N, C-alpha and C positions, 0 to 999 in steps of 0.2 A: 533449436532456433525455429524450425518450421512450425512446431507445436505452438510456440509463442505467437508467431505471426498470424496463424489461423484463428487464434482465440483472443487476440488483444482487444478486439471490439467488445466482445462479451465481458472481458475483465473490466473495461472502462465503464460499462453500463452497470454491472453488478457491484463493482468496487470491492470484491472480496476474493482473496487468494492467499494462501499461506506461503506461496512461492515467490511473492512479489513484495518488495519493501517500498512503500510510498513515502515520498518526502513530505514536508510540511507545506509545500506549494498547493494552493487551492485549485481544484479543477474548475473548468468554466461553470459547471452547475453550482459549485459552492460560492464562486466569486460574483457571478452576475445576479442582478436583482430580479430578473425574469426567469421563466422556466426554459433553460437552455435545451435546444433540440425540439422545442415546441413553438416558441416565438422567435422572430428574427432579432439579432443583436444589433442595435444601432451602432453606427460607425464609431462614435466617440467612445462607446463602451468596449468595442472591439479593440481600439487603440489602448484604452485603459488596461485591458486584460493582458495584451502583449507586453505593455510596459511593466506591468506587475510581475509577470513571469521573468522578464529580463532582469528586473531588480533583485528578484529572489535567487536567480540561478547565476552563479559566477561564470558559467561556461556559455552564456548568451550575452551578446553585445548588440544593443539596438541603436539605430541611427535613423535620421530623417534625410531623405535625398531630395525633397522638394515639397512644393505645395500645388494643389489643384487650382483650377480657375475659381473655385468657391472657397479657397483658402483652407482646405482640409489637408492634413499632413500625409505625405507619402513616406512610408516607413519600411525598413527592412532590418532583419536580424541576421547576425552571423552566429551560427551555432556549431560549436566544436569543443574538443576537450580543452581544459585550461593549459595543458602542455602546448597544444597547437596554437592557442591564443597568444602564448608567449612568443611564438615565432610566426605570427600570422602574416606580417608584411613580407617575410621571406617566402612563405608559401604562395602568397599572391603573386609576387614578382617572378618566382620560379615558373608559375603557370604562364605568365606572359613571355617568359623566355622560351617555353615549349612552343608558343605560337609565333616565335620569331619577332615579337614586338619589343623585346629587350635583349640586350647582349648579355653573355655570361653563361656559366654552367649552373645547372640546378643542383641543389643540395637536399631537397625534400621530395617526398613522393606521396603527397596527399591529394586525392582527387576532389573535385568541387561539384556539388549538385545544387541546382537552383530550382526552387519550387515557387511558382507564380500562381496566385489565386485571384479569381474574380475579375478578369479583364472585362467581362460583361457584367454590369452591375446587377441585373435581375437574375443572374445565375448564382444566387446568393448562397447556395449550399457549399460553394467553394470556400468563401471566407469563414463560414461557420465551421467547416471541417478544419480549417487552419488553426482554430482555437484548440481543438482536441489534439492536433498534431504537436503544436508548440508546448502544450501541457505535458504530453508524454515525453517529449524530448527534454523539456526543462526539468521535470520531476524525476527523470530517469526511472520510470516506473518499473523497468526491468533491467537487469544487469547487462543484457544484450545491448541496450542503448548506450551504456557506458563504453562498451567495447567498440561499437560503431563510431562513436565520436572521437575515438583515438585515431581513426583511419579515414575520416572524411571531414570536409568543411561544407556546411549547409548554408546557402544563401536563401533566406526565407522572406518572401514578400506576401504578407497576408491579404492585401487588397490593392490591386493595381488601379482600380477605378473607383475611388471613394465617392465621387459625386454621383455616379450612376447607381452604385450600391445604396447610397443614402436615399436617393429619389425613390428607389423601389422599396426598400425595407421600411422607410417611414410611412409610405402609402399603405403597404400591406398591414403593418401593425395598427393603422387607423381603421381599416375596413374589415379585418378578419374577425370572425366570430370568436367569442370566448370559449364556446364549446366547439371543438374541431368539426368543421363542416367540409367533407370531401366532395360535395356536390359541385361538379364543374360549372354549374350555373351561378354559384355563389359569387358575390362581388369580388372577393380576393383572388379569384381565378380569371378575372377579366381586366387586365392591366390597362389603364388609360394611356392615351397619347401623351408624350412620345415614348413612354416605356423607360425602364431603368437600364436597358442593355448598354446604352451609349453614355458618353461622358457629358460634361456641361454643354459643349457645343454640338452634341448629338453625333459625334464621330465614333466609329467602331474602332476601338483601340487595338483590336486584334488584327486589323488591316494596316496598321500604322508603324510597325517596327522598322521598316526600311525607309519610309518617307518622312517620319519624324515631324509631322505637321502639328502635333499636339504637345502641350506642355508636359503632360505625363510621360509621353514617349521620349521627349528630348532629355528630361531629367533622368529617366530610368536608364537610357542607353549609356550615359556616362558611367554609371555604376556597373552596368553589364560589361563594358569594355575594360573596366578595371579588374574584373575577375575572370571572364572568358571561361565559363564552366564546361566541364566534360559532359554533363547531363543537364538538360533543362526540360521542365514539365510545365505545361499550361493547363490549368484546371478549368473545365467548362461544364455547362449543362445544356441539354437539348430537350426535345419534346418529352412530356412526362410518361408516355407509354413506351419509350425506348429503353432497351436494356443498357447496361453500362458499356461504353466503348473505351478500349485502350489499344496500345500498339500491339502488333505492327499496323502501319498506316495502309490506306488504300492506294492502288495505282491511280493516276500516274505518279511515279517518282521523277523528280528532275534528274536529268542525265548526270549531274555532277555529284549526286549523293553516292557515297562509297558503299562497297559491299559490306564493310565493317559496320557502318551506320545502319544499314538495313538489317544485317544479321543480329545486331545487338537489340534492335526493336523486337525481334522474334524472341530472344532470350528473356527480355524483361516482360514481354507479354505472357510467356509461359509461367513466369513466377507469379504474376498477378492472377492468372487463371487458376493456379493451384489453390490460392486462398479463397477465391470466389467459388470454386468447386466445393471446397470443404464447407462453406456457408450456404451453398445452394443458391447463390446469386446468379442471375442471368447476365450475359455479356456478349459482345461481338467484337471482331477485329477485321481488318483488311477490307472495310467497306466505307464508302462515303467520304471519309476525311483523307485527302491526298496530300502529297508533299511536292507541290509545284510552285504556286504563287509565293514570292520570296518575302512577303511582309507579314507573315503570321508569326505567332509566338512559338511555333514548332519549326517552321522552315528557316526563319532568320537565324536562330541558333544553329540549325543544321549547316547552313552555309558559312558559319563561323566555327566549324569543326566539332560541334557538340552533337550529342544524341538528343535531338529536339523532338518532343512528343506532345500530343494533345490527348487529354483524358476527358471523356464526356459522360456525365451522369444524367440520367433522365430526370427532368424537373423543370428548370427554366422558370420564367415569371408566371407561367400558367399554374404551376404546381402549388404555389402558396405554401401554407404550413402543412398541408396534407390534401391529396386529391385522389379520387377514385380512378383506377386504371381500367383499361379495356378488359383485362382479365378478371375484374371484380375485386382485386386487391386494392388496398389504400397505400399510396406512396407517401410516407411521412418525411418531414424534414430530417428527423433522426436517421432514417435510412440513407438519405443522401450524404449526411455527415459521415456515417460509418463507411460507406463505399469509398468516398474520396480519401478518408483517413487511411484506409487499408492500402490503396495504391500509393499514397504518400510514403508510408513506412516501407512498403515493398520496393519502391524506387530507391530509397536510401540504402536498404539492404543490398540490392543488386549493385549499386555503386560501390559499396564497401567490398563485396565479394569479388568484384571485377576491377578493383582499383588499378592494379598494375597494367592490365590490358587496356583499360581506358586511357591511362596516361601515355602508354606506348603508342597507341593508335592516334591519339590526339597530336602527339609530337610528329609522328610520321605524316599525318594529314598536312600539316603546315610545311614541313620540310619537303615533301614530295611535290606538292602543288606549287610551291614557290619556284621549284626547278622546272616542273612540267605542268603548267596549268591545264586543266582537263578540257577546256573548251576549244572550239575551232579558232577563235580570234584571240590573238595574244597581245595586241596593242590597240589602243584607241586614241585617235587624234581629234582634237576639237580646234577648229580654226580660230585664230586670234581676231579674225575679221567679224566674228559674231558680236552682237551687242554686249558691251562689257558688263553691264548689270546682270544679264542672264548668266554669263560665265561666272561672275561672283557668286550668284546663288547656287550654281552647281558646285563650286569649290567649297562653299559652306557645308553642303550636304556630305561631300567626300571627307572633309575634315571630321565631321561628327562620326563617321564610320571608320576613321583611321585608314582610309584608302589613300595610298601615296601617289603623287604625281609630280611632274616636272616639265621641263622645256624640251621641245623637239629640236634636234640639231642635226638633221640628216640631209639638209640641202634639198634641192628640187630633184630628188631621185625619182626614177620611174617606178611607181608603186601602184598596185591594184588593191582594191578593198571594197567593202560594202559602204555605199554612200547613204548615210541616214537621210539626207535631204532629198535624194531621188528614189529611195526605197529599192535600190538596185546595185549590182556590182559595177564598178567603174574605176576610172583613174583617181588617184589620190593627189590632191593639189596642196599638199602640206608645204608650209614655209617655216623658215627659221623662227623660233620663238613661239610656235603654236603650242597648245597644251597637249601633253602626252601622258596617258595613263597606261602603264605597262601591267600586264597580268602577272609578271614575274615579281611578286611581292608577297608579304605575309598574308594579306587579304586577297589572295589570288582568286579564290572561288567567288567570294562576294563581288569582287570587281567584275568578273565575267558574267555573273548572273545579272547584275544591274545594267550592263552595257550590251549584252548579247542581243543582236537585232531581232532574231526570230528563234526563240527557244524551242528545242525539239520536244514534241509532246507525244509520249508513247501511247496515250489513250485519250481520246477526245472527250470522254466522260469525266470532266474535271469540275472542280468546285468553285472556280473563280476565274479572273481574267487570265489571258494566256500570252500577253505581250505587254511590255512596260519599259522598254529601254529608255534610259534617261535622256539621251540626245533627242528622241522624239518628244518626250514630255516637256523638255526645256526649249524646244524649237531651235536647235543648234545645228549648224553645218559642221559635219564631222564624218569620220571614217572608222570602220572596224577592220583591222588588218590581221592576216594570218602570220605576219612576220613578227619575230621577237625584236623589240626595239627598246632601248634604254634611254631614259631621260638624261639630258646633259644640263645639270644645274637647275636652279630654282625657276619656276614659271613666274613671270612678271606680267601682271595684267596691265593693259594700257591705262595710263593715267587719264583722269578727267580734268582737262585744263579749265580752271576757273579764274578769269581775270575781271575783277570788279571795275566798274566805271562809276564815278561819282554821280553822273547825270546821264544815264543811257536814254536813247530814244525808245528802245524796246529791249525785251529779253526774249530770246528764242529758245524753246525747249524741244530738242529732238525727241520724238515719241517712238518707243520701241521695246519697252519692257514693263513688267509690273512696277518697277521702281519709278518709271515715268508716271504711272497712274497714282502712285502714292504721293508724288510731288503735286499732281493736279488736285488730289484730295486736300492737301494742305492749302493750296492756292484758293480753292473754293472756300475752305473754312476760315481763311484769313480775309474773306470778302474782297479778294483781288480779282478784278475783271480780266478775263482772258478770252482769246479767240483761238480758232483752229484753222489752219490753212487747208483748204479743200483742193488746192492744186499745188504742184511743186513750183519753186521759185529759186532764183539765185541772188544772193545778197552779200556784198563785200567779199566776193571771191568764193563763196561756198554755196553749194546747192542743197536745198532743204526739201524733203519729200512732203507730200500731202500727209496730214496728221500732225505736223509740227505745231506746237503751241506758240502763240504770238501774244505776248503781254506788253501792251503799249502804255507809255507814259500818259498819253492823251486820254486813255480810258480810266486812269487812276489818279486824276488830279486832286481828289480829296484825300489822298493817302500819300503823303510825301515820302514815307519810308517804304513804299511798295517794293522797290528793287532790293532793298536790304533784307526784307522778309523773304523774298524769293531766293536770294543768294544764300541766306542762312539755311533754309530748308534744303536747297540743292546740296550744300556742303554736308548737312546731316545725313542725307540719303546717298551721298557720293554719286550724284547724278550730274551729267554735263548740262550746262546752260551757256548761252552765248549772248554777250552784251552787244547790241547793235547801235551804231551811232547815226544811222539814217534809215528812212523807210523806203528809199528809192532802190528798186531791184534792177540788176543788170539783165536778168531774164525772168519772165513770168510777171505776175502781178505785184504791185507795190503793197506794202504792209497796210495801207489804208483802204485797200480794195474790198469790195463786198464779198469777194471770195474768201476773205478772212472772216469766218462766221463767228459771231459772238456766242460764247457758251454761258449757260446759266447753271448754277449749282442745283442739281435736281434734288427734290424731296422724294425719298424712296420708301416704299411700303412693300413688305414681303409677307406672304400668307403662309401660315402654318396651321396646325390643328389636325383633328381626325381626318384621315384620308390622305394627307400630305406625307410623303416619304420622309421620316425623321432625318435620315442621313443627308438627303438632298437639301432639306430645309437648313440643317445644321451647317452644311458647307457654305450656303449663302450667308448665313448669320456670322459664321467664323470669318469668312472672307471680308465682310464689311468691317467687323469690329477689330480684328487683329491684323489683317493684311493691309486693307485700305485705311483703317481707322476713320471710317466715314459713317456718319449717323444714319440709322434707318429705323423705321417703325415696324414692329412685329404685330400682326393681328391674326386672329383665328379666321379661317376661310368661311366659317359659318356666319360671320358678321358682314360679309361683302355687301349685302343689300341694305345694311343699316349704317354704313360708313359714309362720311363726307369725302368722297374720292377726289373732289376738286382740290383738296389740300395737298395732293401728291402729283408729282410729275412722272414718276416711274412706279409701276407695280411689277413685282417679281413673283412668278408662280413656279416654285420648285416642283420637281417631279412628284407625281402622285395621282390619286383619284379625286376629282373635284365634283361635288354635288351641286352644280350650278342650276338654279331654276331658270326658266325662260326670262323672267324679269331681271334676274341678276346678270344673265348673259347680255341682255339688251342694255342694261345700265353700263356694263363694262364697254360695250361697243360705242355707246354714246360718249363715254368718257374719252375713248381713244380718238373719236372724230373731233372732239374738242381740243385735242393737242396732247393727250397722254400717250405714254409708251408702255406697253405690256411686254414683258420678257418672259416667255414660257420656256421651260427647260425639261428635257427628257420626256417622260411620260405625259407631262402637262401639255406638251405641244398638241397631243391628240385631242385636247378639249376644243380645238378650233378647226380640226380637220373635218372635211365633208359637211360643214355647216353652211346654211344659207348665208350668202354674203361674204364667204371666206374663199380665198384663192387656194388655200391649202387642201390638198387631196392625198389620201393614203394611196400607196401602191398596193395593188391586189396581186396576190400570188395565185397562179392557176393551180387548182388541185385536180388530180385525176378523178373522174367520175366513176361510179360503179360501186359494187359491194366491196367491203373490206375483207380480203382473202388472206391477209397477213397472219402469221402465227402470233399468238399472244406473247410468247417469249421473244425478247429482242426489241420490244416496242420502245424502250428507252433510247436505244441507239438509232432507231428510225426517227424518233422525235427530235434528236439533236440536229438533224439536217435543216430544221427551221430555226435553230437557236444561234445566238451570237453572245457567248459568255464574256467576251472581251478581246477584241482584235483591233489593231491600229490600221486605219485606212489613210491613204494619201488623198487629200482633198484639194481640188483646184480652188484658188482664192482670188477674188477681185479686191486687191488691197488698195484700190482707189476709193472704195466705199468706206465711210466712217466706221462701219462695223468691223472692218478688217485693217484699220490703220495700224502700222507697225509690224504687221505680219509680212512674210514673204509671199511669193506667188503660189505657195502651197501651205497647207496646215495638216499636221498629223492628228486626226481625230480618233479618239478611243471610243469605239462602238461597244456598248455593253447591253444592247437590246436589238432584236431583229426588226424593230419598227422602222419603216422606210416611207418616205413621202415623195410625191412627184415634184418635179421642178415647178416653180411658181410661174404661171402664165402672166399674172398681174402682180409684179413685185420684183424684188432684187434677189437673185440667187447668188449671194455673196460667197458662199462656200458650197461646192457640190462634189459629189463622188462620181467620177466619169465612168464611162464604159470601160471595163477591164482595168479599173484602177488598182494599182498594186496595194497589197496589204500584208501585214505580218501577224502571226498568231492564228488561232483557230476560229473559223466561222463555218457554220453549217452550209452545205451547198445551196440550199434554197434561200437561206438568209443572205448569202453573198450575192446570189443572182438578183435578189430584190433590191439590194443596196446600189446596184449599178444605175447610173443616171438618176441619182436621188439627191434630195436637198440635205445638206449638212447644217448650214445655218443661213438664214436670210431674213428679209424684211418685207412685210406687206404694208404699204401705206394706206391709211384710212382717214380721209378728211385731213385735218391738220396733225394727226398723230400716226402711230405705227404699231404694228405687232412684230416683235422680234422672235423668231423661231430658232431655238438652239436645240436641235434634234438630239445631240449627244451632250451630256452634262459636262461643261468645260471645267467645272470645279471638282471633278471626281476625286474623292478622298484627299483633296487638298494638296496633291502633288503634281498636277498637270499644269506646270508653270505657264506654258504658252496659252493654255485655256484661260488662265486668270487674266491674261492680257485681252483675250477675246471678250471676257466678261466685263472688263473695265471699259472697253469700247462701247459695249451695249449700255452700260449704266451711266458712265460719266461723260461719254462723247455723244452717242445717239440720244441718250436721255437728257443731255444738256443743250442740244441744238434747238 
């Protein structure tokens, strides 16, 4: 066996050996019209080849699990013996029984390994290697493969990110030289903006497994939860000078990762190392790539009982078809294919060799943690007094992850727990009928991971954000309790009463969720005139807060069916509206008051292009088109000085580096004074800091003067005192301001940068981080100190317009639900006034 594994790459290249019996299935080199391993395979040909092998091999079944935003197929293959195919549904259901997701006894003992290639489109060596791997498995190049397939089911996804893969490979095949040019200065080694790493909306799909903001993730997770593999591998690429990386992973490990999961990573790493040693290939383990953040392609499977692993090959978009390395060697596409193919086959081998142990430990994982969840908090309660649309969005996510929940029925017991809304321990004000999520369930670990307020971090040198609890992200009042509590019956969300009137005086729309913003988006696009209440008022026995939308019959005389359109959209969105029969208020201003400010549908422009962070830009683009379904114009930032800005009411500057000339900066300032609204996000906020005529000032951190007498070693740990990889801070909020309508008196902001700004002397500090503000997650000591008494979000008025500063990206990775409401206020309310 080991002789075969260490030499199978050579066998595929030379294609000669009397010990192996090749089938009639064509290899990628024989099937494809281009030189395989020299040029990149277009996605449609990649699909063609996988379909071809599946048609030729009776032991491979191919299916499509969805489409991308650009209508490319998302496909996966099930590869196993024909005997196993005959009982495949039993094998699949038995695996779900091991996870406690189905009742009954198991009758099969076949482990499942899932191989995922090319989550990052410009890491194209992954999908290229998938073709070699499916050929070897389909053709059964060696008798060992036949034996393996009797003992394992392989779920095989050759390209998770077809749109990004196509963007990169199409570009590279257009610009690459016919004669291989490894010179790093060559065009093919300098990928243009936005790069192929990301999907259509420029999201990083390897950060989306838990949040499911993207269509690829939503469709894939349905298949994943149908199989729940024992082993899952995510194939990646990194900088071209790097050796190959495979398990075991780097610290920190999340506390809930079991000893077995960690130990098996060592075993599989040793197996890979054996084959790499024999070939003389360089590699490293236990560095850089940790297992903490829960939304990766290795951690999400890990928190679902799997052995989740990332494999990283040197290459990435910079490598092209071949590139010169620092050691003088040339890294070729074929090298990348060989390395990923080797670890693919080694992973299958180790799954087969350890099948019984994998199945036993997988079963034990779910059985043990359902009885004794590993985390501190065993129950999570979400108050029914929260905005119903926010709760609905949370339940939708829980359903997608098969996390069970029910109704709290413990009465007003004297309980203590962590209060998400106050960032502190305190009394629990639970009521009958509140939402209860117990960790005593099959998805115990995933539940605790997603709700744990402040995950324990064993090492602050981590790769990503360090806090993410869903109640913070969704802006929900709730509690994490150490008590074991069991739901009593089905949770029933409060109904939204909708009573139509044939001839209402007005329609009132309570404002408090992203669903409210979606309704306003439709109102705007239906050309229905609306107002917003800038002060609270009481009408027909009900008090309405500032931010309530007021749609008057008097404002819509030319549209006789205005109320029917609003009613239909409200029903479609399951959003509450109230039909008013009078404009006379018992308290506060009447509906005809000037305090009911007329809103205008804003025309929105967003800048992208070189220098703009593709993820930040993509989050704005995605939010407009899929969440708000509101039109926007996309333009390259290099055209700022040549555009007719007066055609727009709102300009959004996503995070990034902007190369604004003095004339362009002056033109933007004049546009704002004339009534425009600029919304700057994240790093883009710094474009306006410390500039003449700007009230925004950076906070300076005092550095110790004198010579550097520190040792060279340990500099990375000293450096992190100034860093903020991702921690959640409690922000004091002025929710009487339009920028904060619908928020409570605080907002949980996710800080992913150490950048801090002074409070505005001339402007509105709508959201601010106070002195000693509580936070969860890791922040370097110097960065935390600088964040105190700093601006989180605010507005500087300039002439008839304004600059909106969003220091922390409210659309981060598309899962910060409360941030989406903040963004809606900035674009649709502030931008519409």
